mmJSON file of the N, C-alpha and C atoms, coordinates in Angstrom:
{"data_MODEL":{"atom_site":{
"group_PDB":["ATOM","ATOM","ATOM","ATOM","ATOM","ATOM","ATOM","ATOM","ATOM","ATOM","ATOM","ATOM","ATOM","ATOM","ATOM","ATOM","ATOM","ATOM","ATOM","ATOM","ATOM","ATOM","ATOM","ATOM","ATOM","ATOM","ATOM","ATOM","ATOM","ATOM","ATOM","ATOM","ATOM","ATOM","ATOM","ATOM","ATOM","ATOM","ATOM","ATOM","ATOM","ATOM","ATOM","ATOM","ATOM","ATOM","ATOM","ATOM","ATOM","ATOM","ATOM","ATOM","ATOM","ATOM","ATOM","ATOM","ATOM","ATOM","ATOM","ATOM","ATOM","ATOM","ATOM","ATOM","ATOM","ATOM","ATOM","ATOM","ATOM","ATOM","ATOM","ATOM","ATOM","ATOM","ATOM","ATOM","ATOM","ATOM","ATOM","ATOM","ATOM","ATOM","ATOM","ATOM","ATOM","ATOM","ATOM","ATOM","ATOM","ATOM","ATOM","ATOM","ATOM","ATOM","ATOM","ATOM","ATOM","ATOM","ATOM","ATOM","ATOM","ATOM","ATOM","ATOM","ATOM","ATOM","ATOM","ATOM","ATOM","ATOM","ATOM","ATOM","ATOM","ATOM","ATOM","ATOM","ATOM","ATOM","ATOM","ATOM","ATOM","ATOM","ATOM","ATOM","ATOM","ATOM","ATOM","ATOM","ATOM","ATOM","ATOM","ATOM","ATOM","ATOM","ATOM","ATOM","ATOM","ATOM","ATOM","ATOM","ATOM","ATOM","ATOM","ATOM","ATOM","ATOM","ATOM","ATOM","ATOM","ATOM","ATOM","ATOM","ATOM","ATOM","ATOM","ATOM"],
"id":[1,2,3,4,5,6,7,8,9,10,11,12,13,14,15,16,17,18,19,20,21,22,23,24,25,26,27,28,29,30,31,32,33,34,35,36,37,38,39,40,41,42,43,44,45,46,47,48,49,50,51,52,53,54,55,56,57,58,59,60,61,62,63,64,65,66,67,68,69,70,71,72,73,74,75,76,77,78,79,80,81,82,83,84,85,86,87,88,89,90,91,92,93,94,95,96,97,98,99,100,101,102,103,104,105,106,107,108,109,110,111,112,113,114,115,116,117,118,119,120,121,122,123,124,125,126,127,128,129,130,131,132,133,134,135,136,137,138,139,140,141,142,143,144,145,146,147,148,149,150,151,152,153,154,155,156],
"type_symbol":["N","C","C","N","C","C","N","C","C","N","C","C","N","C","C","N","C","C","N","C","C","N","C","C","N","C","C","N","C","C","N","C","C","N","C","C","N","C","C","N","C","C","N","C","C","N","C","C","N","C","C","N","C","C","N","C","C","N","C","C","N","C","C","N","C","C","N","C","C","N","C","C","N","C","C","N","C","C","N","C","C","N","C","C","N","C","C","N","C","C","N","C","C","N","C","C","N","C","C","N","C","C","N","C","C","N","C","C","N","C","C","N","C","C","N","C","C","N","C","C","N","C","C","N","C","C","N","C","C","N","C","C","N","C","C","N","C","C","N","C","C","N","C","C","N","C","C","N","C","C","N","C","C","N","C","C"],
"label_atom_id":["N","CA","C","N","CA","C","N","CA","C","N","CA","C","N","CA","C","N","CA","C","N","CA","C","N","CA","C","N","CA","C","N","CA","C","N","CA","C","N","CA","C","N","CA","C","N","CA","C","N","CA","C","N","CA","C","N","CA","C","N","CA","C","N","CA","C","N","CA","C","N","CA","C","N","CA","C","N","CA","C","N","CA","C","N","CA","C","N","CA","C","N","CA","C","N","CA","C","N","CA","C","N","CA","C","N","CA","C","N","CA","C","N","CA","C","N","CA","C","N","CA","C","N","CA","C","N","CA","C","N","CA","C","N","CA","C","N","CA","C","N","CA","C","N","CA","C","N","CA","C","N","CA","C","N","CA","C","N","CA","C","N","CA","C","N","CA","C","N","CA","C","N","CA","C","N","CA","C","N","CA","C"],
"label_alt_id":[null,null,null,null,null,null,null,null,null,null,null,null,null,null,null,null,null,null,null,null,null,null,null,null,null,null,null,null,null,null,null,null,null,null,null,null,null,null,null,null,null,null,null,null,null,null,null,null,null,null,null,null,null,null,null,null,null,null,null,null,null,null,null,null,null,null,null,null,null,null,null,null,null,null,null,null,null,null,null,null,null,null,null,null,null,null,null,null,null,null,null,null,null,null,null,null,null,null,null,null,null,null,null,null,null,null,null,null,null,null,null,null,null,null,null,null,null,null,null,null,null,null,null,null,null,null,null,null,null,null,null,null,null,null,null,null,null,null,null,null,null,null,null,null,null,null,null,null,null,null,null,null,null,null,null,null],
"label_comp_id":["MET","MET","MET","ASN","ASN","ASN","GLY","GLY","GLY","ARG","ARG","ARG","SER","SER","SER","ILE","ILE","ILE","VAL","VAL","VAL","PRO","PRO","PRO","THR","THR","THR","ALA","ALA","ALA","GLY","GLY","GLY","LYS","LYS","LYS","GLN","GLN","GLN","ARG","ARG","ARG","GLN","GLN","GLN","LEU","LEU","LEU","LEU","LEU","LEU","THR","THR","THR","LEU","LEU","LEU","LEU","LEU","LEU","ALA","ALA","ALA","LEU","LEU","LEU","ARG","ARG","ARG","CYS","CYS","CYS","GLY","GLY","GLY","ARG","ARG","ARG","VAL","VAL","VAL","VAL","VAL","VAL","PRO","PRO","PRO","ILE","ILE","ILE","ALA","ALA","ALA","THR","THR","THR","LEU","LEU","LEU","MET","MET","MET","GLU","GLU","GLU","GLU","GLU","GLU","LEU","LEU","LEU","TRP","TRP","TRP","GLY","GLY","GLY","ASP","ASP","ASP","SER","SER","SER","ILE","ILE","ILE","PRO","PRO","PRO","ARG","ARG","ARG","SER","SER","SER","GLY","GLY","GLY","LEU","LEU","LEU","THR","THR","THR","THR","THR","THR","LEU","LEU","LEU","GLN","GLN","GLN","THR","THR","THR"],
"label_asym_id":["A","A","A","A","A","A","A","A","A","A","A","A","A","A","A","A","A","A","A","A","A","A","A","A","A","A","A","A","A","A","A","A","A","A","A","A","A","A","A","A","A","A","A","A","A","A","A","A","A","A","A","A","A","A","A","A","A","A","A","A","A","A","A","A","A","A","A","A","A","A","A","A","A","A","A","A","A","A","A","A","A","A","A","A","A","A","A","A","A","A","A","A","A","A","A","A","A","A","A","A","A","A","A","A","A","A","A","A","A","A","A","A","A","A","A","A","A","A","A","A","A","A","A","A","A","A","A","A","A","A","A","A","A","A","A","A","A","A","A","A","A","A","A","A","A","A","A","A","A","A","A","A","A","A","A","A"],
"label_entity_id":["1","1","1","1","1","1","1","1","1","1","1","1","1","1","1","1","1","1","1","1","1","1","1","1","1","1","1","1","1","1","1","1","1","1","1","1","1","1","1","1","1","1","1","1","1","1","1","1","1","1","1","1","1","1","1","1","1","1","1","1","1","1","1","1","1","1","1","1","1","1","1","1","1","1","1","1","1","1","1","1","1","1","1","1","1","1","1","1","1","1","1","1","1","1","1","1","1","1","1","1","1","1","1","1","1","1","1","1","1","1","1","1","1","1","1","1","1","1","1","1","1","1","1","1","1","1","1","1","1","1","1","1","1","1","1","1","1","1","1","1","1","1","1","1","1","1","1","1","1","1","1","1","1","1","1","1"],
"label_seq_id":[1,1,1,2,2,2,3,3,3,4,4,4,5,5,5,6,6,6,7,7,7,8,8,8,9,9,9,10,10,10,11,11,11,12,12,12,13,13,13,14,14,14,15,15,15,16,16,16,17,17,17,18,18,18,19,19,19,20,20,20,21,21,21,22,22,22,23,23,23,24,24,24,25,25,25,26,26,26,27,27,27,28,28,28,29,29,29,30,30,30,31,31,31,32,32,32,33,33,33,34,34,34,35,35,35,36,36,36,37,37,37,38,38,38,39,39,39,40,40,40,41,41,41,42,42,42,43,43,43,44,44,44,45,45,45,46,46,46,47,47,47,48,48,48,49,49,49,50,50,50,51,51,51,52,52,52],
"pdbx_PDB_ins_code":[null,null,null,null,null,null,null,null,null,null,null,null,null,null,null,null,null,null,null,null,null,null,null,null,null,null,null,null,null,null,null,null,null,null,null,null,null,null,null,null,null,null,null,null,null,null,null,null,null,null,null,null,null,null,null,null,null,null,null,null,null,null,null,null,null,null,null,null,null,null,null,null,null,null,null,null,null,null,null,null,null,null,null,null,null,null,null,null,null,null,null,null,null,null,null,null,null,null,null,null,null,null,null,null,null,null,null,null,null,null,null,null,null,null,null,null,null,null,null,null,null,null,null,null,null,null,null,null,null,null,null,null,null,null,null,null,null,null,null,null,null,null,null,null,null,null,null,null,null,null,null,null,null,null,null,null],
"Cartn_x":[-43.657,-45.265,-46.843,-46.322,-46.224,-46.721,-46.146,-45.723,-46.867,-47.654,-48.159,-46.714,-47.96,-46.946,-47.355,-46.762,-47.244,-46.657,-47.066,-46.565,-47.602,-45.947,-46.127,-47.159,-48.284,-48.97,-48.714,-47.16,-47.462,-46.199,-46.261,-45.92,-44.63,-43.612,-42.029,-41.801,-42.575,-41.567,-41.76,-43.164,-42.836,-41.969,-41.146,-41.05,-39.425,-38.812,-37.874,-37.083,-38.282,-38.138,-38.129,-38.794,-38.215,-36.913,-36.493,-35.055,-34.499,-34.561,-33.046,-33.984,-34.874,-34.978,-34.207,-34.322,-33.88,-32.68,-31.814,-30.596,-29.139,-30.35,-30.236,-28.399,-27.775,-26.613,-25.835,-26.042,-24.924,-25.757,-24.605,-24.224,-25.69,-26.639,-27.533,-26.931,-26.229,-25.7,-27.126,-26.579,-27.956,-28.292,-27.585,-27.821,-28.725,-28.298,-29.078,-31.182,-31.007,-32.079,-33.06,-32.368,-33.395,-33.381,-32.427,-32.723,-34.367,-34.248,-35.548,-36.623,-36.236,-37.421,-37.96,-37.273,-37.415,-37.28,-37.005,-36.391,-35.708,-35.949,-35.189,-35.124,-36.216,-37.488,-37.091,-35.424,-35.81,-35.424,-36.217,-37.212,-35.527,-35.475,-34.734,-34.036,-35.943,-35.954,-35.893,-34.614,-35.084,-34.046,-32.521,-31.602,-31.849,-33.305,-33.507,-34.504,-35.036,-36.716,-35.729,-34.747,-34.493,-34.274,-33.071,-32.348,-34.059,-35.137,-35.815,-36.734],
"Cartn_y":[-48.547,-48.115,-49.317,-50.22,-52.229,-52.364,-51.941,-52.115,-51.3,-50.817,-49.79,-48.541,-48.273,-47.581,-45.927,-44.45,-43.16,-42.253,-41.558,-40.451,-39.554,-38.431,-37.489,-36.448,-35.292,-34.454,-33.602,-32.891,-31.885,-32.295,-30.664,-30.667,-30.766,-29.905,-29.47,-30.738,-31.689,-32.891,-33.942,-34.274,-34.911,-34.585,-33.871,-33.295,-33.762,-33.407,-33.611,-34.762,-35.661,-37.096,-38.124,-37.754,-38.078,-37.619,-36.631,-36.466,-36.939,-37.391,-37.83,-39.239,-39.782,-41.062,-41.778,-40.765,-40.126,-40.519,-39.915,-39.629,-40.192,-41.709,-43.078,-43.401,-43.282,-43.577,-42.348,-40.815,-40.084,-39.278,-38.318,-36.685,-36.528,-35.05,-33.871,-33.006,-32.011,-30.758,-29.718,-29.417,-27.839,-27.502,-26.995,-25.952,-26.156,-27.488,-28.452,-28.624,-29.141,-29.394,-27.858,-26.799,-25.539,-25.376,-25.358,-24.659,-25.524,-27.078,-27.898,-27.38,-27.343,-26.819,-25.451,-24.54,-22.245,-22.414,-22.99,-22.578,-21.411,-20.223,-18.898,-18.312,-18.616,-17.637,-18.807,-18.491,-19.023,-17.998,-18.6,-17.99,-17.548,-16.488,-16.318,-17.356,-18.192,-19.455,-19.936,-20.246,-21.744,-23.036,-21.927,-23.232,-24.171,-23.304,-23.553,-24.343,-23.458,-25.27,-26.336,-25.955,-27.505,-28.03,-27.808,-28.709,-29.348,-28.524,-28.973,-29.992],
"Cartn_z":[-22.517,-22.143,-22.276,-21.871,-21.719,-23.35,-24.026,-25.125,-26.585,-25.961,-26.458,-27.033,-28.34,-28.967,-28.012,-28.954,-27.842,-29.443,-29.57,-30.327,-29.699,-30.084,-29.903,-30.436,-29.956,-30.485,-30.649,-29.744,-30.335,-32.241,-33.115,-34.089,-34.264,-33.392,-33.255,-33.311,-31.93,-30.884,-32.438,-32.809,-34.155,-35.063,-35.503,-36.593,-35.709,-34.686,-34.164,-33.975,-33.674,-33.623,-35.438,-36.028,-37.445,-38.285,-37.664,-38.754,-37.651,-36.318,-35.896,-36.056,-36.371,-36.96,-38.174,-39.26,-40.287,-40.593,-39.589,-39.3,-38.389,-37.681,-37.53,-37.669,-36.396,-35.463,-36.127,-36.597,-36.955,-36.262,-35.739,-35.372,-36.101,-35.39,-35.966,-34.882,-36.034,-35.515,-34.799,-34.324,-33.513,-34.259,-34.851,-35.862,-36.928,-37.44,-38.063,-37.823,-37.075,-35.623,-35.862,-35.117,-35.355,-36.27,-37.559,-39.157,-39.597,-38.911,-39.708,-38.227,-37.846,-36.796,-37.312,-37.337,-37.232,-38.691,-39.908,-40.64,-40.898,-41.571,-41.085,-40.224,-39.477,-38.766,-36.224,-36.601,-34.824,-34.112,-33.459,-32.179,-31.602,-30.117,-28.958,-28.56,-28.51,-27.482,-28.081,-29.074,-29.749,-29.168,-28.75,-28.454,-26.95,-26.083,-25.109,-25.13,-26.319,-26.593,-26.867,-27.859,-28.473,-26.975,-26.349,-25.353,-24.167,-24.441,-22.821,-24.059],
"occupancy":[1.0,1.0,1.0,1.0,1.0,1.0,1.0,1.0,1.0,1.0,1.0,1.0,1.0,1.0,1.0,1.0,1.0,1.0,1.0,1.0,1.0,1.0,1.0,1.0,1.0,1.0,1.0,1.0,1.0,1.0,1.0,1.0,1.0,1.0,1.0,1.0,1.0,1.0,1.0,1.0,1.0,1.0,1.0,1.0,1.0,1.0,1.0,1.0,1.0,1.0,1.0,1.0,1.0,1.0,1.0,1.0,1.0,1.0,1.0,1.0,1.0,1.0,1.0,1.0,1.0,1.0,1.0,1.0,1.0,1.0,1.0,1.0,1.0,1.0,1.0,1.0,1.0,1.0,1.0,1.0,1.0,1.0,1.0,1.0,1.0,1.0,1.0,1.0,1.0,1.0,1.0,1.0,1.0,1.0,1.0,1.0,1.0,1.0,1.0,1.0,1.0,1.0,1.0,1.0,1.0,1.0,1.0,1.0,1.0,1.0,1.0,1.0,1.0,1.0,1.0,1.0,1.0,1.0,1.0,1.0,1.0,1.0,1.0,1.0,1.0,1.0,1.0,1.0,1.0,1.0,1.0,1.0,1.0,1.0,1.0,1.0,1.0,1.0,1.0,1.0,1.0,1.0,1.0,1.0,1.0,1.0,1.0,1.0,1.0,1.0,1.0,1.0,1.0,1.0,1.0,1.0],
"B_iso_or_equiv":[0.0,0.0,0.0,0.0,0.0,0.0,0.0,0.0,0.0,0.0,0.0,0.0,0.0,0.0,0.0,0.0,0.0,0.0,0.0,0.0,0.0,0.0,0.0,0.0,0.0,0.0,0.0,0.0,0.0,0.0,0.0,0.0,0.0,0.0,0.0,0.0,0.0,0.0,0.0,0.0,0.0,0.0,0.0,0.0,0.0,0.0,0.0,0.0,0.0,0.0,0.0,0.0,0.0,0.0,0.0,0.0,0.0,0.0,0.0,0.0,0.0,0.0,0.0,0.0,0.0,0.0,0.0,0.0,0.0,0.0,0.0,0.0,0.0,0.0,0.0,0.0,0.0,0.0,0.0,0.0,0.0,0.0,0.0,0.0,0.0,0.0,0.0,0.0,0.0,0.0,0.0,0.0,0.0,0.0,0.0,0.0,0.0,0.0,0.0,0.0,0.0,0.0,0.0,0.0,0.0,0.0,0.0,0.0,0.0,0.0,0.0,0.0,0.0,0.0,0.0,0.0,0.0,0.0,0.0,0.0,0.0,0.0,0.0,0.0,0.0,0.0,0.0,0.0,0.0,0.0,0.0,0.0,0.0,0.0,0.0,0.0,0.0,0.0,0.0,0.0,0.0,0.0,0.0,0.0,0.0,0.0,0.0,0.0,0.0,0.0,0.0,0.0,0.0,0.0,0.0,0.0],
"pdbx_formal_charge":[null,null,null,null,null,null,null,null,null,null,null,null,null,null,null,null,null,null,null,null,null,null,null,null,null,null,null,null,null,null,null,null,null,null,null,null,null,null,null,null,null,null,null,null,null,null,null,null,null,null,null,null,null,null,null,null,null,null,null,null,null,null,null,null,null,null,null,null,null,null,null,null,null,null,null,null,null,null,null,null,null,null,null,null,null,null,null,null,null,null,null,null,null,null,null,null,null,null,null,null,null,null,null,null,null,null,null,null,null,null,null,null,null,null,null,null,null,null,null,null,null,null,null,null,null,null,null,null,null,null,null,null,null,null,null,null,null,null,null,null,null,null,null,null,null,null,null,null,null,null,null,null,null,null,null,null],
"auth_seq_id":[1,1,1,2,2,2,3,3,3,4,4,4,5,5,5,6,6,6,7,7,7,8,8,8,9,9,9,10,10,10,11,11,11,12,12,12,13,13,13,14,14,14,15,15,15,16,16,16,17,17,17,18,18,18,19,19,19,20,20,20,21,21,21,22,22,22,23,23,23,24,24,24,25,25,25,26,26,26,27,27,27,28,28,28,29,29,29,30,30,30,31,31,31,32,32,32,33,33,33,34,34,34,35,35,35,36,36,36,37,37,37,38,38,38,39,39,39,40,40,40,41,41,41,42,42,42,43,43,43,44,44,44,45,45,45,46,46,46,47,47,47,48,48,48,49,49,49,50,50,50,51,51,51,52,52,52],
"auth_comp_id":["MET","MET","MET","ASN","ASN","ASN","GLY","GLY","GLY","ARG","ARG","ARG","SER","SER","SER","ILE","ILE","ILE","VAL","VAL","VAL","PRO","PRO","PRO","THR","THR","THR","ALA","ALA","ALA","GLY","GLY","GLY","LYS","LYS","LYS","GLN","GLN","GLN","ARG","ARG","ARG","GLN","GLN","GLN","LEU","LEU","LEU","LEU","LEU","LEU","THR","THR","THR","LEU","LEU","LEU","LEU","LEU","LEU","ALA","ALA","ALA","LEU","LEU","LEU","ARG","ARG","ARG","CYS","CYS","CYS","GLY","GLY","GLY","ARG","ARG","ARG","VAL","VAL","VAL","VAL","VAL","VAL","PRO","PRO","PRO","ILE","ILE","ILE","ALA","ALA","ALA","THR","THR","THR","LEU","LEU","LEU","MET","MET","MET","GLU","GLU","GLU","GLU","GLU","GLU","LEU","LEU","LEU","TRP","TRP","TRP","GLY","GLY","GLY","ASP","ASP","ASP","SER","SER","SER","ILE","ILE","ILE","PRO","PRO","PRO","ARG","ARG","ARG","SER","SER","SER","GLY","GLY","GLY","LEU","LEU","LEU","THR","THR","THR","THR","THR","THR","LEU","LEU","LEU","GLN","GLN","GLN","THR","THR","THR"],
"auth_asym_id":["A","A","A","A","A","A","A","A","A","A","A","A","A","A","A","A","A","A","A","A","A","A","A","A","A","A","A","A","A","A","A","A","A","A","A","A","A","A","A","A","A","A","A","A","A","A","A","A","A","A","A","A","A","A","A","A","A","A","A","A","A","A","A","A","A","A","A","A","A","A","A","A","A","A","A","A","A","A","A","A","A","A","A","A","A","A","A","A","A","A","A","A","A","A","A","A","A","A","A","A","A","A","A","A","A","A","A","A","A","A","A","A","A","A","A","A","A","A","A","A","A","A","A","A","A","A","A","A","A","A","A","A","A","A","A","A","A","A","A","A","A","A","A","A","A","A","A","A","A","A","A","A","A","A","A","A"],
"auth_atom_id":["N","CA","C","N","CA","C","N","CA","C","N","CA","C","N","CA","C","N","CA","C","N","CA","C","N","CA","C","N","CA","C","N","CA","C","N","CA","C","N","CA","C","N","CA","C","N","CA","C","N","CA","C","N","CA","C","N","CA","C","N","CA","C","N","CA","C","N","CA","C","N","CA","C","N","CA","C","N","CA","C","N","CA","C","N","CA","C","N","CA","C","N","CA","C","N","CA","C","N","CA","C","N","CA","C","N","CA","C","N","CA","C","N","CA","C","N","CA","C","N","CA","C","N","CA","C","N","CA","C","N","CA","C","N","CA","C","N","CA","C","N","CA","C","N","CA","C","N","CA","C","N","CA","C","N","CA","C","N","CA","C","N","CA","C","N","CA","C","N","CA","C","N","CA","C","N","CA","C","N","CA","C"],
"pdbx_PDB_model_num":[1,1,1,1,1,1,1,1,1,1,1,1,1,1,1,1,1,1,1,1,1,1,1,1,1,1,1,1,1,1,1,1,1,1,1,1,1,1,1,1,1,1,1,1,1,1,1,1,1,1,1,1,1,1,1,1,1,1,1,1,1,1,1,1,1,1,1,1,1,1,1,1,1,1,1,1,1,1,1,1,1,1,1,1,1,1,1,1,1,1,1,1,1,1,1,1,1,1,1,1,1,1,1,1,1,1,1,1,1,1,1,1,1,1,1,1,1,1,1,1,1,1,1,1,1,1,1,1,1,1,1,1,1,1,1,1,1,1,1,1,1,1,1,1,1,1,1,1,1,1,1,1,1,1,1,1]
}}}
């Protein structure tokens, strides 16, 4: 966006982007992403939310 930095305001989006950045160049399994975002309390809609 014209050289401007864009930072997501939603916590889960920031958390996901941080995890992916820390594992740059590596495949991160869906299970790992879901565990990172929700821990042991993954909601039923977790996979759909992650895909969105």
